[in-house]
MARVEX-140210 format. One record per residue (C-alpha): residue number from 1; residue in three letters; x, y, z. Coordinates in nm, 2 decimals, always signed. Layout:
ATOM; NUM; ala; X; Y; Z
...
***
This chain:
ATOM; 1; met; -6.12; -1.24; +4.38
ATOM; 2; arg; -6.00; -1.55; +4.24
ATOM; 3; ile; -5.92; -1.67; +3.89
ATOM; 4; ile; -6.23; -1.87; +3.86
ATOM; 5; glu; -6.43; -1.57; +3.96
ATOM; 6; arg; -6.26; -1.35; +3.71
ATOM; 7; leu; -6.30; -1.59; +3.45
ATOM; 8; ala; -6.66; -1.63; +3.50
ATOM; 9; lys; -6.71; -1.26; +3.46
ATOM; 10; val; -6.51; -1.24; +3.14
ATOM; 11; glu; -6.70; -1.53; +3.00
ATOM; 12; gly; -7.03; -1.37; +3.09
ATOM; 13; arg; -6.93; -1.04; +2.91
ATOM; 14; ile; -6.82; -1.24; +2.61
ATOM; 15; ala; -7.17; -1.42; +2.61
ATOM; 16; arg; -7.36; -1.08; +2.64
ATOM; 17; ala; -7.14; -0.93; +2.36
ATOM; 18; ala; -7.21; -1.23; +2.14
ATOM; 19; glu; -7.56; -1.23; +2.20
ATOM; 20; arg; -7.61; -0.84; +2.12
ATOM; 21; thr; -7.51; -0.93; +1.76
ATOM; 22; gly; -7.69; -1.27; +1.73
ATOM; 23; arg; -7.38; -1.49; +1.77
ATOM; 24; lys; -7.32; -1.81; +2.00
ATOM; 25; pro; -7.07; -1.76; +2.27
ATOM; 26; ser; -6.93; -2.11; +2.18
ATOM; 27; glu; -6.81; -1.95; +1.85
ATOM; 28; ile; -6.56; -1.74; +2.02
ATOM; 29; arg; -6.26; -1.88; +2.17
ATOM; 30; ile; -6.03; -1.73; +2.45
ATOM; 31; leu; -5.68; -1.72; +2.42
ATOM; 32; phe; -5.54; -1.67; +2.75
ATOM; 33; ala; -5.25; -1.42; +2.73
ATOM; 34; thr; -5.00; -1.54; +3.01
ATOM; 35; lys; -4.74; -1.25; +2.99
ATOM; 36; tyr; -4.81; -1.14; +3.35
ATOM; 37; ala; -4.94; -1.47; +3.48
ATOM; 38; thr; -4.72; -1.71; +3.70
ATOM; 39; ala; -4.70; -2.07; +3.62
ATOM; 40; ala; -4.90; -2.15; +3.92
ATOM; 41; gln; -5.16; -1.92; +3.77
ATOM; 42; ile; -5.17; -2.11; +3.45
ATOM; 43; ala; -5.17; -2.44; +3.63
ATOM; 44; glu; -5.49; -2.32; +3.82
ATOM; 45; leu; -5.65; -2.22; +3.49
ATOM; 46; ala; -5.55; -2.58; +3.32
ATOM; 47; arg; -5.74; -2.73; +3.61
ATOM; 48; leu; -6.05; -2.54; +3.53
ATOM; 49; arg; -6.00; -2.57; +3.15
ATOM; 50; pro; -5.87; -2.88; +3.03
ATOM; 51; ser; -5.87; -2.77; +2.66
ATOM; 52; leu; -5.67; -2.46; +2.75
ATOM; 53; leu; -5.51; -2.21; +2.49
ATOM; 54; ile; -5.24; -1.98; +2.60
ATOM; 55; gly; -5.03; -1.70; +2.44
ATOM; 56; glu; -4.69; -1.59; +2.54
ATOM; 57; asn; -4.51; -1.27; +2.42
ATOM; 58; arg; -4.14; -1.37; +2.45
ATOM; 59; val; -3.95; -1.69; +2.38
ATOM; 60; gln; -3.71; -1.66; +2.67
ATOM; 61; asp; -4.04; -1.62; +2.91
ATOM; 62; ala; -4.21; -1.92; +2.75
ATOM; 63; glu; -3.90; -2.13; +2.81
ATOM; 64; glu; -3.89; -2.06; +3.18
ATOM; 65; lys; -4.25; -2.06; +3.22
ATOM; 66; phe; -4.33; -2.40; +3.04
ATOM; 67; asp; -4.04; -2.55; +3.22
ATOM; 68; glu; -4.18; -2.46; +3.56
ATOM; 69; leu; -4.53; -2.54; +3.44
ATOM; 70; ala; -4.43; -2.88; +3.32
ATOM; 71; gly; -4.31; -2.98; +3.67
ATOM; 72; ile; -4.65; -2.87; +3.87
ATOM; 73; ile; -4.90; -3.03; +3.65
ATOM; 74; pro; -4.92; -3.38; +3.51
ATOM; 75; leu; -4.76; -3.44; +3.18
ATOM; 76; ala; -5.08; -3.53; +3.01
ATOM; 77; ser; -5.23; -3.19; +3.12
ATOM; 78; phe; -4.92; -3.00; +3.01
ATOM; 79; ser; -4.94; -3.16; +2.65
ATOM; 80; arg; -5.30; -3.07; +2.62
ATOM; 81; ile; -5.23; -2.70; +2.67
ATOM; 82; glu; -5.23; -2.54; +2.32
ATOM; 83; lys; -4.95; -2.27; +2.32
ATOM; 84; his; -4.93; -1.97; +2.07
ATOM; 85; met; -4.64; -1.71; +2.02
ATOM; 86; ile; -4.82; -1.37; +2.02
ATOM; 87; gly; -4.55; -1.13; +2.08
ATOM; 88; thr; -4.31; -1.00; +1.83
ATOM; 89; leu; -4.08; -1.24; +1.72
ATOM; 90; gln; -3.72; -1.17; +1.64
ATOM; 91; ser; -3.59; -1.38; +1.35
ATOM; 92; asn; -3.30; -1.51; +1.56
ATOM; 93; lys; -3.56; -1.67; +1.79
ATOM; 94; ala; -3.75; -1.86; +1.51
ATOM; 95; lys; -3.61; -2.17; +1.55
ATOM; 96; arg; -3.69; -2.19; +1.93
ATOM; 97; ala; -4.04; -2.03; +1.87
ATOM; 98; val; -4.09; -2.33; +1.63
ATOM; 99; glu; -4.01; -2.60; +1.91
ATOM; 100; leu; -4.20; -2.43; +2.17
ATOM; 101; phe; -4.53; -2.34; +2.00
ATOM; 102; ser; -4.79; -2.48; +1.78
ATOM; 103; cys; -4.89; -2.16; +1.62
ATOM; 104; ile; -4.71; -1.80; +1.58
ATOM; 105; gln; -4.97; -1.52; +1.55
ATOM; 106; ser; -4.74; -1.25; +1.49
ATOM; 107; val; -4.60; -1.29; +1.14
ATOM; 108; asp; -4.55; -0.98; +0.99
ATOM; 109; ser; -4.32; -1.03; +0.68
ATOM; 110; leu; -4.22; -1.29; +0.43
ATOM; 111; pro; -3.87; -1.33; +0.54
ATOM; 112; leu; -3.99; -1.42; +0.90
ATOM; 113; ala; -4.26; -1.66; +0.75
ATOM; 114; glu; -3.98; -1.81; +0.54
ATOM; 115; lys; -3.75; -1.86; +0.83
ATOM; 116; ile; -4.03; -2.00; +1.04
ATOM; 117; ser; -4.08; -2.26; +0.74
ATOM; 118; arg; -3.73; -2.36; +0.72
ATOM; 119; his; -3.72; -2.44; +1.08
ATOM; 120; ala; -4.05; -2.63; +1.08
ATOM; 121; lys; -3.92; -2.84; +0.79
ATOM; 122; gln; -3.60; -2.93; +0.99
ATOM; 123; ala; -3.81; -3.01; +1.28
ATOM; 124; gly; -4.04; -3.22; +1.08
ATOM; 125; lys; -4.34; -3.04; +1.20
ATOM; 126; glu; -4.61; -2.82; +1.06
ATOM; 127; ile; -4.66; -2.49; +1.25
ATOM; 128; glu; -4.98; -2.28; +1.20
ATOM; 129; ile; -4.94; -1.90; +1.16
ATOM; 130; phe; -5.14; -1.56; +1.15
ATOM; 131; val; -5.04; -1.28; +0.96
ATOM; 132; glu; -5.03; -0.97; +1.21
ATOM; 133; val; -5.20; -0.66; +1.05
ATOM; 134; asn; -5.12; -0.31; +1.15
ATOM; 135; asn; -5.40; -0.12; +1.28
ATOM; 136; gly; -5.30; +0.21; +1.11
ATOM; 137; glu; -5.09; +0.34; +1.38
ATOM; 138; glu; -4.74; +0.39; +1.24
ATOM; 139; lys; -4.55; +0.29; +1.58
ATOM; 140; lys; -4.75; -0.03; +1.60
ATOM; 141; arg; -4.66; -0.38; +1.47
ATOM; 142; gly; -4.81; -0.57; +1.18
ATOM; 143; ile; -4.80; -0.57; +0.80
ATOM; 144; arg; -4.94; -0.28; +0.62
ATOM; 145; gln; -5.28; -0.31; +0.51
ATOM; 146; ser; -5.20; -0.26; +0.15
ATOM; 147; glu; -4.95; -0.55; +0.15
ATOM; 148; leu; -5.17; -0.82; +0.33
ATOM; 149; ser; -5.31; -0.99; +0.04
ATOM; 150; ala; -4.95; -1.04; -0.12
ATOM; 151; leu; -4.80; -1.16; +0.18
ATOM; 152; ala; -5.09; -1.40; +0.24
ATOM; 153; ala; -5.07; -1.55; -0.10
ATOM; 154; ser; -4.71; -1.61; -0.07
ATOM; 155; ile; -4.72; -1.76; +0.27
ATOM; 156; gln; -4.97; -2.02; +0.10
ATOM; 157; asn; -4.66; -2.14; -0.10
ATOM; 158; leu; -4.43; -2.23; +0.18
ATOM; 159; pro; -4.39; -2.58; +0.30
ATOM; 160; asn; -4.45; -2.69; +0.66
ATOM; 161; val; -4.65; -2.38; +0.75
ATOM; 162; lys; -5.03; -2.32; +0.73
ATOM; 163; leu; -5.19; -1.97; +0.73
ATOM; 164; val; -5.49; -2.00; +0.96
ATOM; 165; gly; -5.57; -1.66; +1.06
ATOM; 166; leu; -5.53; -1.27; +1.08
ATOM; 167; met; -5.43; -1.09; +1.41
ATOM; 168; gly; -5.46; -0.73; +1.50
ATOM; 169; met; -5.48; -0.51; +1.80
ATOM; 170; gly; -5.74; -0.22; +1.88
ATOM; 171; ile; -5.65; +0.15; +1.89
ATOM; 172; glu; -5.64; +0.23; +2.25
ATOM; 173; gly; -5.89; +0.50; +2.39
ATOM; 174; asp; -6.07; +0.53; +2.03
ATOM; 175; glu; -6.38; +0.31; +2.01
ATOM; 176; ser; -6.48; +0.44; +1.68
ATOM; 177; ala; -6.15; +0.36; +1.51
ATOM; 178; thr; -6.11; +0.03; +1.69
ATOM; 179; arg; -6.45; -0.09; +1.55
ATOM; 180; ala; -6.35; +0.01; +1.21
ATOM; 181; phe; -6.01; -0.17; +1.23
ATOM; 182; phe; -6.18; -0.47; +1.37
ATOM; 183; arg; -6.45; -0.46; +1.07
ATOM; 184; tyr; -6.19; -0.44; +0.83
ATOM; 185; leu; -5.99; -0.74; +0.96
ATOM; 186; arg; -6.33; -0.96; +0.99
ATOM; 187; lys; -6.37; -0.86; +0.63
ATOM; 188; gln; -6.04; -0.95; +0.52
ATOM; 189; ala; -6.03; -1.28; +0.73
ATOM; 190; thr; -6.37; -1.38; +0.56
ATOM; 191; gln; -6.23; -1.30; +0.21
ATOM; 192; his; -5.92; -1.51; +0.27
ATOM; 193; lys; -6.13; -1.78; +0.45
ATOM; 194; leu; -5.91; -1.73; +0.77
ATOM; 195; leu; -5.99; -1.70; +1.15
ATOM; 196; cys; -5.98; -1.35; +1.30
ATOM; 197; ser; -5.77; -1.30; +1.63
ATOM; 198; met; -5.87; -0.97; +1.78
ATOM; 199; gly; -5.96; -0.80; +2.11
ATOM; 200; met; -5.78; -0.79; +2.43
ATOM; 201; ser; -5.86; -0.70; +2.79
ATOM; 202; asn; -5.96; -0.36; +2.73
ATOM; 203; asp; -6.17; -0.41; +2.41
ATOM; 204; phe; -6.28; -0.77; +2.38
ATOM; 205; glu; -6.64; -0.70; +2.40
ATOM; 206; ile; -6.61; -0.48; +2.09
ATOM; 207; ala; -6.41; -0.75; +1.91
ATOM; 208; val; -6.70; -1.01; +1.98
ATOM; 209; glu; -6.94; -0.76; +1.84
ATOM; 210; glu; -6.72; -0.71; +1.53
ATOM; 211; gly; -6.68; -1.08; +1.45
ATOM; 212; ala; -6.39; -1.20; +1.64
ATOM; 213; asp; -6.32; -1.60; +1.65
ATOM; 214; met; -6.06; -1.57; +1.90
ATOM; 215; val; -5.99; -1.30; +2.20
ATOM; 216; arg; -5.66; -1.25; +2.38
ATOM; 217; ile; -5.74; -1.20; +2.77
ATOM; 218; gly; -5.48; -1.14; +3.00
ATOM; 219; ser; -5.52; -0.88; +3.28
ATOM; 220; ala; -5.88; -0.94; +3.30
ATOM; 221; val; -5.83; -1.30; +3.43
ATOM; 222; phe; -5.47; -1.29; +3.60
ATOM; 223; lys; -5.46; -0.95; +3.76
ATOM; 224; glu; -5.64; -0.86; +4.10
***
């Protein structure tokens, strides 16, 4: 099955999930998680979707992949691709992340936000950020739910960064707990007037039903 066919299936599932809760499919934006995608696959997707939004997990992988991608598609097409960092960001990689991405979705502490702010100021750019919220699992990433409001308020005061959303992951194998967390994240995003990035290839329909503004799709589009 080709990418265009897998993409059509995903978009159909999003549309049906949206319709089940009275939403419009156009309200939900797809971020294509390209961790396991090749530059050639991203290029194919860029030809299908000119306003492409992609997310990479590691700075080093992004450097290599973006260099290769820039060599196989027109510069104008490459420039139109919106690039987000969605994986854990080590503080020593913050400077390069600011250079590579327009948005960092995995901010989970004030020190990291402050470092991003400093590098963005030095680069003369504003970078958008999402706060990543822990789903209640101790070993998973993200700020504790009890600390979310304080972190969000502190980030609002930093120069050269703009808090635009909350990001979270579902609980694998537990639909009930995933729905409960997604509802919580949607509520918090609404209260703080932020976007809500939640749902991946294994649970994006649940995320759409619970109010996601953005879903992060990887294997459902890129894997055979």
